[in-house]
C-alpha positions in Angstrom: -9.7 5.1 20.8 -9.5 2.0 18.0 -12.2 2.5 15.4 -13.7 -0.1 13.7 -12.9 1.0 9.6 -16.6 0.2 8.1 -18.3 -1.9 6.1 -18.1 0.4 2.9 -14.4 1.4 4.3 -13.5 -2.8 3.8 -15.8 -3.3 0.3 -13.4 -0.3 -0.7 -9.9 -2.2 0.4 -11.1 -5.7 -1.1 -11.6 -3.7 -4.9 -8.3 -2.3 -4.7 -6.7 -5.2 -3.7 -8.9 -7.2 -6.8 -8.2 -4.4 -9.6 -5.1 -4.3 -8.8 -4.8 -8.2 -9.6 -6.6 -8.2 -12.5 -4.5 -5.3 -13.9 -1.1 -7.0 -14.1 0.7 -4.7 -12.9 2.9 -4.8 -10.1 1.6 -2.9 -6.9 4.2 -0.9 -6.5 3.3 0.7 -10.0 0.0 0.4 -9.2 -0.2 1.9 -6.3 1.9 5.1 -7.9 -0.7 5.1 -11.0 -3.5 4.8 -7.8 -2.2 7.1 -5.4 -2.1 4.0 -3.0 -0.3 4.6 -0.5 2.3 0.9 -0.9 2.9 0.7 3.6 -1.1 0.7 3.4 -2.1 -1.2 0.6 -0.1 -4.8 1.9 -1.4 -3.6 5.1 -4.9 -4.1 4.0 -3.9 -7.1 1.9 -2.6 -8.9 4.6 -5.7 -7.7 7.0 -8.3 -8.9 4.2 -6.6 -11.8 3.1 -4.2 -12.9 4.9 -0.5 -13.3 5.7 0.4 -14.5 2.5 3.1 -13.7 1.3 3.6 -12.8 -3.5 6.3 -15.3 -4.4 8.5 -11.7 -4.7 8.7 -11.5 -1.2 9.1 -15.3 -0.1 12.5 -16.6 1.7 14.0 -19.2 1.1 16.1 -20.6 3.6 19.2 -21.6 2.2 21.2 -24.6 4.4 24.5 -23.9 6.1 27.9 -25.9 4.3 28.8 -28.4 7.6 32.0 -26.8 8.7 36.0 -28.5 7.5 37.8 -30.1 9.9 41.2 -27.9 10.5 
């Protein structure tokens, strides 16, 4: 059965995310250096701070060119 995260656990993740942000390092590099699972980092970041994406993960729609008559 689902067990909600304890307040201490949530605070620990908030601190990890804040430390990565101020480190100036990429998320991948910071996670490697701090033995944090990359996918868990993104899970908790989205859970705690919303589903915002980082600029490098933002998708941009490319307009389709009109078809030329045959």
